[in-house]
PAVEX-746443 format. One line per field, with one value per atom (N, C-alpha, C, O): z, y, x; atom name. Coordinates in Angstrom, 1 decimal. Layout:
# PAVEX-746443
Z	c(Z, ...)
Y	c(Y, ...)
X	c(X, ...)
at	c(CA, ...)
# end
This chain:
# PAVEX-746443
Z	c(14.5, 13.3, 12.5, 12.5, 11.8, 11.1, 9.6, 9.3, 8.8, 7.3, 6.8, 7.3, 5.9, 5.4, 4.8, 5.0, 4.0, 3.3, 4.4, 4.1, 5.5, 6.5, 7.1, 7.4, 7.3, 7.9, 6.9, 7.4, 5.7, 4.7, 4.4, 4.4, 4.2, 3.9, 5.0, 4.9, 6.2, 7.4, 8.6, 9.6, 8.4, 9.4, 10.8, 11.7, 11.0, 12.4, 13.0, 14.1, 12.3, 12.9, 13.2, 14.2, 12.3, 12.5, 13.7, 14.5, 13.8, 14.9, 16.2, 17.2, 16.2, 17.5, 17.9, 19.1, 17.0, 17.3, 17.9, 18.9, 17.3, 17.7, 19.1, 20.0, 19.4, 20.6, 21.7, 22.9, 21.4, 22.4, 22.7, 23.9, 21.7, 21.9, 22.8, 23.6, 22.6, 23.4, 24.8, 25.6, 25.0, 26.3, 26.5, 27.6, 25.5, 25.6, 25.4, 25.0, 25.8, 25.7, 24.3, 23.6, 23.8, 22.5, 22.5, 23.4, 21.4, 21.1, 19.6, 18.8, 19.3, 17.9, 17.1, 15.9, 17.7, 17.1, 16.4, 15.5, 16.8, 16.2, 14.7, 14.0, 14.3, 13.0, 12.0, 10.8, 12.5, 11.7, 11.6, 12.6, 10.4, 10.3, 10.6, 10.2, 11.4, 11.8, 11.7, 11.6, 11.6, 11.6, 12.5, 12.3, 13.6, 14.7, 15.2, 15.4, 15.3, 15.9, 15.0, 15.4, 13.8, 12.8, 11.8, 11.3, 11.4, 10.5, 9.2, 8.6, 8.7, 7.5, 6.3, 6.4, 5.3, 4.1, 3.0, 1.9, 3.3, 2.2, 1.4, 1.8, 0.4, -0.5, -2.0, -2.2, -2.9, -4.3, -4.8, -5.8, -4.2, -4.7, -4.0, -4.5, -2.8, -2.0, -1.4, -0.9, -1.3, -0.7, 0.6, 0.8, 1.6, 3.0, 3.2, 4.2, 2.4, 2.6, 1.7, 0.5, 2.4, 1.7, 0.7, -0.4, 1.1, 0.2, -1.1, -2.1, -1.0, -2.2, -3.3, -4.3, -2.9, -3.9, -3.8, -4.8, -2.7, -2.6, -3.4, -3.3, -4.2, -5.0, -4.2, -4.0, -3.7, -2.8, -3.6, -2.9, -4.9, -5.7, -6.3, -7.1, -5.9, -6.4, -6.2, -7.0, -5.1, -4.8, -5.9, -6.1, -6.6, -7.7, -8.8, -9.5, -8.9, -9.9, -9.4, -10.2, -8.1, -7.5, -7.1, -6.6, -7.2, -6.7, -7.9, -8.8, -7.8, -8.9, -8.6, -7.4, -9.6, -9.4, -8.3, -7.5, -8.4, -7.4, -6.0, -5.1, -5.8, -4.5, -4.0, -2.8, -4.9, -4.5, -4.0, -3.0, -4.8, -4.4, -3.1, -2.3, -2.8, -1.6, -0.4, 0.6, -0.6, 0.5, 0.8, 1.9, -0.3, -0.1, 0.4, 1.2, 0.1, 0.6, 2.1, 2.8, 2.5, 3.9, 4.8, 6.0, 4.2, 5.0, 4.6, 4.9, 3.9, 3.3, 4.4, 4.1, 5.5, 6.5, 7.0, 7.2, 7.0, 7.4, 6.3, 6.5, 5.1, 3.9, 3.9, 3.7, 4.2, 4.3, 5.4, 5.3, 6.6, 7.8, 7.7, 8.2, 7.0, 6.8, 5.7, 5.4, 5.0, 4.0, 2.6, 1.8, 2.4, 1.0, 0.1, 0.6, -1.1, -2.1, -2.4, -2.5, -2.7, -3.1, -4.6, -5.3, -5.1, -6.5, -7.2, -7.4, -7.5, -8.1, -9.4, -9.6, -10.2, -11.5, -11.2, -11.7, -10.4, -10.1, -9.3, -9.6, -8.3, -7.5, -8.4, -8.2, -9.3, -10.1, -11.1, -11.3, -11.6, -12.6, -11.9, -12.4, -10.7, -10.0, -9.6, -9.6, -9.1, -8.7, -9.9, -9.8, -11.1, -12.3, -12.7, -13.1, -12.6, -12.8, -11.9, -12.3, -10.6, -9.6, -9.9, -9.8, -10.3, -10.7, -11.9, -11.9, -12.9, -14.1, -13.8, -14.2, -13.0, -12.6, -11.8, -11.9, -11.0, -10.2, -11.1, -10.9, -12.1, -13.1, -13.9, -14.1, -14.3, -15.1, -14.2, -14.7, -12.9, -12.1, -11.9, -12.0, -11.7, -11.6, -12.8, -12.7, -14.0, -15.2, -15.5, -15.9, -15.2, -15.3, -14.4, -14.9, -13.2, -12.2, -12.7, -12.6, -13.2, -13.7, -14.9, -15.0, -15.8, -17.0, -16.6, -17.2, -15.7, -15.2, -14.6, -14.8, -13.7, -13.1, -14.2, -14.0, -15.2, -16.2, -17.0, -17.5, -17.2, -18.0, -17.2, -17.8, -15.9, -15.1, -14.4, -13.7)
Y	c(2.6, 3.4, 2.8, 1.6, 3.6, 3.2, 3.5, 4.7, 2.5, 2.8, 3.2, 2.7, 4.2, 4.7, 3.5, 3.4, 2.7, 1.5, 0.6, 0.2, 0.4, -0.5, 0.2, -0.4, 1.5, 2.3, 2.3, 2.2, 2.3, 2.4, 1.0, 0.8, 0.0, -1.4, -2.2, -3.1, -2.0, -2.8, -1.9, -1.9, -1.0, 0.1, -0.4, 0.0, -1.3, -1.8, -2.5, -2.2, -3.4, -4.1, -3.2, -3.3, -2.2, -1.3, -0.4, -0.1, 0.1, 1.0, 0.2, 0.8, -1.0, -1.8, -2.1, -2.0, -2.3, -2.5, -1.3, -1.3, -0.1, 1.1, 1.5, 1.9, 1.3, 1.6, 0.7, 1.1, -0.6, -1.5, -1.1, -1.1, -0.7, -0.2, 1.0, 1.2, 1.9, 3.1, 2.9, 3.9, 1.7, 1.4, 2.3, 2.8, 2.4, 3.2, 2.3, 1.1, 2.8, 2.0, 2.1, 3.2, 1.0, 1.0, 1.7, 1.6, 2.3, 3.0, 2.8, 3.2, 2.3, 2.1, 3.4, 3.4, 4.6, 5.9, 6.0, 6.9, 5.3, 5.4, 4.9, 5.2, 4.2, 3.7, 4.7, 4.5, 5.8, 6.8, 8.1, 8.8, 8.4, 9.6, 10.8, 11.0, 11.7, 12.9, 14.1, 14.0, 15.3, 16.5, 17.5, 17.8, 17.9, 18.7, 18.0, 18.7, 16.7, 16.0, 15.6, 15.0, 16.0, 15.8, 14.7, 14.8, 13.7, 12.7, 13.4, 14.3, 13.0, 13.6, 12.7, 11.5, 13.3, 12.5, 12.6, 12.1, 13.2, 13.4, 14.6, 15.5, 14.7, 15.9, 15.4, 14.2, 16.3, 15.9, 15.2, 14.5, 15.4, 14.7, 13.5, 12.7, 13.3, 12.1, 11.5, 12.3, 10.2, 9.6, 9.0, 8.4, 9.2, 8.8, 7.3, 6.7, 6.7, 5.4, 4.4, 4.5, 3.4, 2.3, 1.6, 1.2, 1.4, 0.6, 1.4, 0.8, 2.7, 3.5, 3.5, 4.0, 2.7, 2.5, 3.6, 4.2, 3.7, 4.6, 4.1, 3.0, 5.0, 4.7, 4.9, 6.1, 3.9, 4.0, 4.5, 4.9, 4.5, 5.0, 6.4, 6.9, 7.1, 8.4, 9.4, 10.3, 9.3, 10.2, 10.3, 11.3, 9.2, 9.1, 10.1, 10.5, 10.5, 11.5, 12.9, 13.9, 13.1, 14.4, 14.8, 15.9, 13.9, 14.1, 14.1, 13.2, 15.0, 15.0, 14.1, 13.6, 13.8, 12.9, 13.6, 12.9, 14.9, 15.5, 15.4, 15.2, 15.5, 15.3, 13.9, 13.7, 12.9, 11.5, 11.4, 10.8, 11.9, 11.9, 12.5, 12.0, 13.7, 14.4, 13.5, 13.4, 13.0, 12.1, 10.9, 10.6, 10.3, 9.1, 9.4, 8.7, 10.6, 11.0, 11.3, 10.8, 12.0, 12.4, 11.4, 11.4, 10.6, 9.6, 8.2, 7.3, 7.9, 6.6, 5.5, 4.5, 5.6, 4.5, 4.3, 3.1, 5.3, 5.1, 4.5, 3.7, 4.9, 4.3, 2.7, 2.0, 2.4, 0.9, 0.3, -0.8, 0.9, 0.3, 0.1, -0.9, 1.0, 0.8, -0.2, -0.4, -0.7, -1.7, -1.2, -2.0, 0.0, 0.6, 0.4, 0.3, 0.2, 0.1, 1.5, 2.4, 1.5, 2.8, 2.9, 2.0, 4.1, 4.4, 4.8, 6.0, 3.8, 4.1, 4.9, 5.7, 4.6, 5.4, 6.9, 7.7, 7.1, 8.5, 9.2, 10.3, 8.5, 9.0, 9.3, 10.4, 8.4, 8.6, 9.7, 10.5, 9.8, 10.9, 12.3, 13.2, 12.3, 13.6, 14.0, 15.1, 13.0, 13.2, 13.8, 14.7, 13.1, 13.6, 15.0, 15.8, 15.3, 16.7, 17.7, 18.8, 17.3, 18.2, 18.4, 19.5, 17.3, 17.5, 18.4, 19.2, 18.2, 19.0, 20.5, 21.4, 20.7, 22.1, 22.7, 23.9, 22.0, 22.4, 22.8, 23.8, 21.9, 22.2, 23.4, 24.2, 23.6, 24.8, 26.1, 27.1, 26.0, 27.2, 27.5, 28.7, 26.5, 26.7, 27.3, 28.2, 26.7, 27.3, 28.7, 29.6, 29.0, 30.3, 31.3, 32.4, 30.9, 31.8, 32.0, 33.1, 31.0, 31.1, 32.0, 32.9, 31.9, 32.7, 34.2, 35.1, 34.4, 35.7, 36.4, 37.5, 35.6, 36.1, 36.4, 37.4, 35.6, 35.8, 37.1, 37.8, 37.4, 38.5, 39.8, 40.9, 39.8, 41.0, 41.2, 42.2)
X	c(0.8, 0.5, -0.6, -0.8, -1.3, -2.4, -2.2, -2.0, -2.4, -2.3, -3.7, -4.7, -3.7, -5.0, -5.8, -7.0, -5.1, -5.8, -6.5, -7.6, -5.8, -6.4, -7.7, -8.7, -7.6, -8.7, -9.9, -11.0, -9.6, -10.7, -11.3, -12.5, -10.4, -10.9, -11.3, -12.1, -10.7, -10.9, -11.2, -10.5, -12.1, -12.4, -12.5, -11.8, -13.5, -13.8, -12.6, -12.2, -12.0, -10.8, -9.7, -9.0, -9.4, -8.3, -8.6, -7.8, -9.9, -10.2, -10.2, -9.7, -10.7, -10.6, -9.2, -8.9, -8.3, -6.9, -6.3, -5.6, -6.6, -6.1, -6.6, -5.8, -7.9, -8.5, -7.9, -7.7, -7.7, -7.1, -5.7, -5.3, -4.9, -3.5, -3.5, -2.6, -4.5, -4.5, -5.2, -5.2, -5.7, -6.3, -7.5, -7.7, -8.4, -9.6, -10.8, -10.7, -11.9, -13.2, -13.7, -13.6, -14.3, -14.8, -16.2, -16.9, -16.5, -17.8, -18.0, -17.2, -19.2, -19.6, -19.5, -19.4, -19.6, -19.5, -18.2, -18.1, -17.2, -15.9, -15.9, -14.9, -16.9, -17.0, -17.6, -17.6, -18.1, -18.8, -17.9, -17.7, -17.3, -16.5, -17.3, -18.5, -16.8, -17.5, -16.5, -15.3, -17.2, -16.4, -17.2, -18.4, -16.5, -17.1, -18.4, -19.4, -18.3, -19.5, -20.6, -21.6, -20.5, -21.6, -21.0, -19.9, -21.9, -21.5, -21.0, -21.6, -19.8, -19.2, -19.5, -19.2, -20.0, -20.4, -19.3, -19.6, -18.2, -17.2, -17.4, -18.2, -16.6, -16.7, -16.7, -16.7, -16.7, -16.9, -15.6, -15.7, -14.5, -13.3, -12.9, -12.1, -13.4, -13.0, -14.3, -15.2, -14.4, -15.6, -15.2, -14.2, -16.1, -15.8, -16.2, -15.7, -17.0, -17.5, -16.8, -16.8, -16.2, -15.5, -16.4, -15.9, -17.6, -18.5, -18.8, -19.3, -18.6, -18.9, -17.8, -17.9, -16.7, -15.7, -14.5, -14.2, -13.9, -12.8, -11.6, -11.3, -11.1, -9.9, -8.7, -8.3, -8.1, -6.9, -5.7, -4.7, -5.7, -4.6, -4.8, -4.0, -5.9, -6.3, -5.1, -5.0, -4.4, -3.3, -2.3, -1.6, -2.1, -1.1, -1.4, -0.5, -2.7, -3.0, -2.8, -2.7, -2.6, -2.5, -1.1, -0.9, -0.2, 1.2, 2.2, 2.1, 3.2, 4.2, 5.3, 5.5, 6.1, 7.3, 8.2, 8.8, 8.4, 9.2, 8.7, 9.5, 7.4, 6.8, 7.0, 7.3, 6.9, 7.1, 8.6, 8.9, 9.5, 10.9, 11.2, 12.0, 10.6, 10.8, 10.3, 10.9, 9.1, 8.5, 9.4, 9.7, 9.9, 10.7, 12.1, 12.7, 12.6, 13.9, 13.8, 14.7, 12.8, 12.7, 12.0, 12.2, 11.1, 10.3, 10.6, 9.8, 11.6, 11.9, 11.8, 11.2, 12.5, 12.4, 10.9, 10.5, 10.1, 8.7, 7.9, 7.0, 8.2, 7.6, 7.9, 6.9, 9.1, 9.5, 8.8, 8.2, 8.8, 8.2, 6.7, 6.2, 6.0, 4.6, 4.2, 3.1, 5.3, 5.0, 4.7, 4.2, 5.0, 4.8, 6.0, 7.1, 5.7, 6.8, 7.3, 6.6, 8.6, 9.2, 8.9, 8.6, 9.1, 8.8, 10.1, 10.4, 10.9, 12.3, 12.2, 13.1, 11.3, 11.2, 10.9, 11.6, 9.9, 9.6, 10.7, 11.1, 11.3, 12.4, 13.6, 14.2, 13.9, 15.1, 14.9, 15.8, 13.8, 13.5, 13.5, 14.1, 12.9, 12.9, 14.3, 14.7, 15.1, 16.5, 17.3, 18.1, 17.1, 17.8, 17.4, 18.3, 16.1, 15.7, 16.3, 16.7, 16.4, 17.0, 18.5, 19.0, 19.2, 20.6, 20.8, 21.7, 19.9, 20.0, 19.7, 20.4, 18.7, 18.4, 19.5, 19.8, 20.2, 21.3, 22.5, 23.2, 22.7, 23.8, 23.5, 24.4, 22.3, 21.9, 22.1, 22.7, 21.7, 22.0, 23.4, 23.8, 24.2, 25.7, 26.3, 27.1, 25.9, 26.5, 26.0, 26.8, 24.8, 24.2, 25.0, 25.4, 25.2, 26.0, 27.4, 27.9, 28.0, 29.4, 29.5, 30.4, 28.5, 28.5, 28.3, 28.9, 27.4, 27.1, 28.4, 28.7, 29.1, 30.3, 31.4, 32.1, 31.5, 32.5, 32.1, 33.0, 30.9, 30.5, 30.5, 30.3, 30.7, 30.7, 32.0, 32.2)
at	c(N, CA, C, O, N, CA, C, O, N, CA, C, O, N, CA, C, O, N, CA, C, O, N, CA, C, O, N, CA, C, O, N, CA, C, O, N, CA, C, O, N, CA, C, O, N, CA, C, O, N, CA, C, O, N, CA, C, O, N, CA, C, O, N, CA, C, O, N, CA, C, O, N, CA, C, O, N, CA, C, O, N, CA, C, O, N, CA, C, O, N, CA, C, O, N, CA, C, O, N, CA, C, O, N, CA, C, O, N, CA, C, O, N, CA, C, O, N, CA, C, O, N, CA, C, O, N, CA, C, O, N, CA, C, O, N, CA, C, O, N, CA, C, O, N, CA, C, O, N, CA, C, O, N, CA, C, O, N, CA, C, O, N, CA, C, O, N, CA, C, O, N, CA, C, O, N, CA, C, O, N, CA, C, O, N, CA, C, O, N, CA, C, O, N, CA, C, O, N, CA, C, O, N, CA, C, O, N, CA, C, O, N, CA, C, O, N, CA, C, O, N, CA, C, O, N, CA, C, O, N, CA, C, O, N, CA, C, O, N, CA, C, O, N, CA, C, O, N, CA, C, O, N, CA, C, O, N, CA, C, O, N, CA, C, O, N, CA, C, O, N, CA, C, O, N, CA, C, O, N, CA, C, O, N, CA, C, O, N, CA, C, O, N, CA, C, O, N, CA, C, O, N, CA, C, O, N, CA, C, O, N, CA, C, O, N, CA, C, O, N, CA, C, O, N, CA, C, O, N, CA, C, O, N, CA, C, O, N, CA, C, O, N, CA, C, O, N, CA, C, O, N, CA, C, O, N, CA, C, O, N, CA, C, O, N, CA, C, O, N, CA, C, O, N, CA, C, O, N, CA, C, O, N, CA, C, O, N, CA, C, O, N, CA, C, O, N, CA, C, O, N, CA, C, O, N, CA, C, O, N, CA, C, O, N, CA, C, O, N, CA, C, O, N, CA, C, O, N, CA, C, O, N, CA, C, O, N, CA, C, O, N, CA, C, O, N, CA, C, O, N, CA, C, O, N, CA, C, O, N, CA, C, O, N, CA, C, O, N, CA, C, O, N, CA, C, O, N, CA, C, O, N, CA, C, O, N, CA, C, O, N, CA, C, O, N, CA, C, O, N, CA, C, O, N, CA, C, O, N, CA, C, O, N, CA, C, O, N, CA, C, O)
# end
C-alpha cells in the first residue's frame, strides 16, 4: 500500500519501491503525474508538485466530523495499519450527534403514534 504523504514527499523512493514490489521495469516517466498521457499540472484547489508546497492536511478543511467518524468506523483497521492517528474528538462528537438524532427520531415516531 502507498500512503499519499509518501507519494508526495518521497515520490521517487515510493514509486521505486512500488515498481519493485510489482516486479515491473522502472521508467523515469513514472515520476511525472499524467492524465491520459499528458503531463498534469494540477488544478486550482490542489497542487501536483511537492516542491510547490502541497498542504498534506488540506483534507481536514474539506471533511466533516461525521465523515471522519464514518471513515474510522468502516476503515479503522486500515487507518491503524497505515500508521494514521484516529480522531477521537471528531469521532466521539459525530457518534454523539448520531445518537441524539436517533433519539429524536424515536421520540418523534412515538409521539406521532400516540397522537394517531
